N, C-alpha and C positions, 0 to 999 in steps of 0.2 A: 444225719440220716438214720442212724440206729442209736438206741439208748445205751447208757453206761453198762447196765447189767447185761444187756444183750451182747455187747462187745466182749465182755468177760466170758460169757458162756460160749460164744462162737469161737473165741480163741482157744478155749479149753478143748473144743472138739477138734480144732486143727492140730493140737498137740497130742491127740490120742493116736499116735503112730503105731502103737502095739495093740490097738483094738480093731476088731474086724470092721470093714467098711459098712456092712449092712447094719451092724450095731450102732455105728456112728450116725447113720441116717435115722435109725429108730429114735435115738436120743434127740436128734435135730427136730424131728417131727413132733416129739412130745414136749420139747421146751419152747418151740416157737409156733405160734398159730400160722395157718396158711396165708393169712392176709399180710404177714410180715415177711414172707419168703422172698418176694422180689427185692425188697430193700436189702435184706441180708445177702442175697446173691449178687446184687450190684456192688456191695462193699467188697465181697470176695473178688469180683472181677477186677476192681481197681487195684487190689493187692497183687493179682496175678499178672497185671500188665508189666510190672517190673520184676525180673527174675531174681533180683538180689534181696527182695523183701522177705519172701517165705523160703523155708527150707524145702528140700526135695519132697520129703514125706508130707509136709504141710500143703504143698501144691497139689499132690495127688488127692488129699482129702478135700481140698477146695474144688477141684474138678469134679469129684464125686458128688458134692453137694449141688453144684451147678446143674449136673445132669439128672440126678435122682430126685431133686425137688419138684421136677415136672415129669417124672417117669409115668405118671398115670395118664398123661396125654400123649398124643402123637409127637414124634420127634420134631416135626415141622412147627408145632405149636410152642415149643420151648423158646422163650425169648433170647436165650443164650446159645442157641444151636450154631449160629454163624461163628461165634467166638470159639466154640469147641472144635468145629471143623477147621478153622483157621489155625488153631493151636496144634491140631493133629497133623497138619501139613507143613508146619514150620520146621524147615530143615536145620535151623540153628538151635532148636531145642534138643534136649536129651532124648535118645531113642526110647528109653523106658517110659518117659513121659508121653511121647507120641503113641507108643504101643498101648499104654494104659487108657488113653482117651479113646483109641479105636476099639478096645474091648468094652469100654463103657457104652459106646454108641451101639455096638453089636448086641449088648445085653438087653436092649429094649425090644429086639426082634426074636431072640432065641432064649429059651429057658436054660439051655446048657451053658450059655455064655455068662450067666449070672454067677458063675463060680468065682469070677474076679472080685465080687463084692464080699465073698466069704474070707478073703485074705486081708491081712493087715497091710498098711502102706509100706512098712519096713520089709516085710516078706516079699512083696511084689518087686521092690527095687533090687533086692538081693537075688531073687530067683528069675529075673527077666532074661530071656535069651533073644537077642536081636535077630538071630538067623531064623528063628521060627515065626517071626512076625512079618507080614506083608504090609507095605505102606502104599495104599492106592493114591491116585491123583485126587486133587481137590474137587475137580468137576464130577468125578465119580461119587464122591461122598455127598456132594450137594444134591446130586440127582437121587441118591438113595435116601437121604435123611431130610431133605428140604423139598418144598413144593416145586422149585425150579432151580436151574443153574444160574448163579449170579455171574453176569458178564464181567463185573469188576471185582477186584479183591476187596475183602472186608477192611474197612478203615474204622478204627476206634474213635468215637467222638470224644471220649474222655482224654485220649492221648493228644488229639489235635487241638482241643479247646482249653486245656488247663495247663497251669504251670506245674512242672514236675516237682513234687515235694520230697523226693528221694535223691540225695546227692551221694556220690561215691566217697568212701573214706580216704582222705589223702594219705593216711599212714599205711594203707594196704596197697601193695604193688598191683598193677594191672594184671588180670588173669589169675590171681590167687583166689583160693577158696576162702570165703569169709568165715565159713564154719570150721575151719581147721583149728585144732587145739593150740597151735603155735601162736595164734593171735589172742588167746585168752589172757585175761589180766592176771599177772603173777603177783603174789603177795609182796608188798613193799615197793613194787615198781610204780613208775609214774603212769597214771591212767592215759590211755590213748584216746584220741578223738573217736567217738562212736563206740567206745567199749563199755557203755552203760548197760542197763537192763534191757535186753532185746525184747523180751516179752512185754514189758511195760510200754516200750516204744510202739509196738504193734497194736496193743489195745488202745493206746491213745490215738494212733492213726485211724483205727476203726471208728472211734467215737467222733472224730472230727471230719470224717469224709462227708461230703455234701454235694448234692446236685445243684445247689444254688449257683446262679450265674449262667446257666444254660438257657433259661427262658428269655424272651424278649424284654428289654427294659424300656420303661416309659421315659420319654424325653421331657416330660413335664409331670407335675403332680396329678394324681387321679382326680377327676371332677367329683364334686359332692353328689350323693344320690338324691337328696332332696333340695328343693329350691331354698335359697337363702333369703330371709326377710330383708326388704329394702335393697335387693340386689340390683345393680345397674344393668339394665337390659340393653344389649347392643343391637341396634337396628340397622338393617341393610335395606334401605328403601330402593324399590325398583326405579330405574331410570325410564321415564315415560317420554318418548321422543315423538309422540303423536302431534301432528300439525293442528293448530287451532286458528280459525279464521278470525281476524280482528275486524268486526263490523264497524267500529268507530274510526278506523283508519281513513285519513283524508276527508273526514266529515267536517262540515262547516260548524265550528264550535261558537262562532260569533252570532249565530242566529238567535234572536230574541234577547240579546244582551241588554239593549236599551230598555225593553219592557221589564226584564228582571231587576234592573237597577231602580226603575220607577216603582215597581211593586214593593221592593224592599223599603223604599222611602215611605210609601203609602201605608205600610204597616206601623210605622213609627209616628206619623203625623200627617196632617192635611197637605195635599199637593196644591201647587199653584194652578190656576185655570189653564195655563199653557201646557203644563205637564200632564194635566188630566186629558186635555185634547190630544196630546201626543199618544197617550195610552189608547184612547179610542181609535185613533187613526191606525196605529200598529195592529191592533186586534181586528180592525175592519179589513185591513189589507190581507192579513193572514190569520184566520180564526184558529189555526192549530198552534199559534204561539201561546195560547192559554195553557197548553200542557207543558210549556217550557218556562213559564214565568216564575216558578218557584212557590206558588201558592198551594197550601195543603189545608184540609178541613180544620186542623187545629189553629191555624193562623187566621181563619176567616173572621172570628169576632174582632180582632184588631183592625182588619180592613174595613169591616162594617162601621165601627165606631169612628174611624178617622176619615174614610173616604167611601161613603155609602154608594155614590154613583158608580164608582169603579167596581165595587163589590157586585152591584146589580149587573153591570156589563160582563163581568167575568162569569157570574152564575148563568147568565143567558147563553154564553158560549159553551158552558159545560153541561147544558141541559140534556144533551144526548150521550154523555159519558157514563161509564159504569159507576163512577164515584159520586154522582150527583146526589144520591140518597144520603150519603154521609154528610155532604155539605148542608142539605136541608135539615138533617137531624141536629147538627151543631147550631144552625140558625134558629131553630125553634126552641132549643134548650138553653140558649144564651140569655143573659139578663135582659129583661125587657127595657128598651130605651126608644127615644124618638128616632134615632138612626136605624135601629133594627126594624121598627114598624114601617119606616119609609122604604126599606129594602123589600119587606114583605109585600107592601102595597104595589110597588112598581113591578115586582115579579108576577103578581096575580093579574095585572093588566097586560104585561108584555108576553108571557108564555102561558101555556096550559099546564097547570101544576097537577101532580098526582093527587088522587082522591084522598089518600091517607094524609098527605101533607096539608090539604085544605082542612081536613078534620082536625089536625093538630093546631092549625091557625085559629079555628073556631073555638077550640078548647082554651087556647091562650086568651082570646078575647073575653070568653065567659069568665075566666079567672080574674081578669082585670075588673 
């Protein structure tokens, strides 16, 4: 959360117990830019959460920094005002500590109350008189220094969401003062657990404090910002349940089956007279069978060469269709032969051909 050099400088301010509090704040503002104040104050707040971490004078300096770092703003704009009010109303805390916080809060509204900042932390602890200090209710302080009264008590997020990194010394009996000289390491004696360099431990704690872990965690890796080349695209097609009518349902698929079979044979070779007669009879009974016989303009030359009479009959039935022009074009452009000329002659006598088709026939005869 804070840098190594920042932790050392901040801890040196906490140890300035014989320096006036306003001078400590002057050093604080000169050493740290305003943009770093919130991180530094948050680190101090974490240390203040456990009473055994800091000494009594260090705690007073830390409370001073939390309050005075935002003294240029209204009290309600201080992000740590709820913590300060909660600490001032904590009945388990020392009365000099509660009284000190109350005087800090009052110093923002009265110039006379700023006298507390001219004292040192040591002098305040020694000269504090509990009988001369009134301790108001928490609701009264909230109404005075906050925008509104909080209906619920302040709950520290850090205390509820983190694992406590301060454990009691098993060699120190419960209720004893850890700062008592009797617990100091004596020369030649076996070191006790936790009897190392206290200052070094606190600076290391400041350096390793972090807010990481409080933000929401992704349950999967973050997606890439740009599209990946040859990326598999996952498609979710819409289910179309629209009803479609089947017009071919229950239709007679056997219609024209005999004619289709005979036309298929006629494209490959000459048909017998009986088979030719059957084709003529089927087409005569149902002229629309010509549209179901399987003949296309591309297949017409084969039918003309193998069965010219059937080709003539089919073309006569197709004379009124929209595709007749394609059939005529194929007929004129196919290789000239006796069968093709026979088909053309029979068509000219059986039906009235289009003018352009007659012109094409005349052109073919001229070329011959």
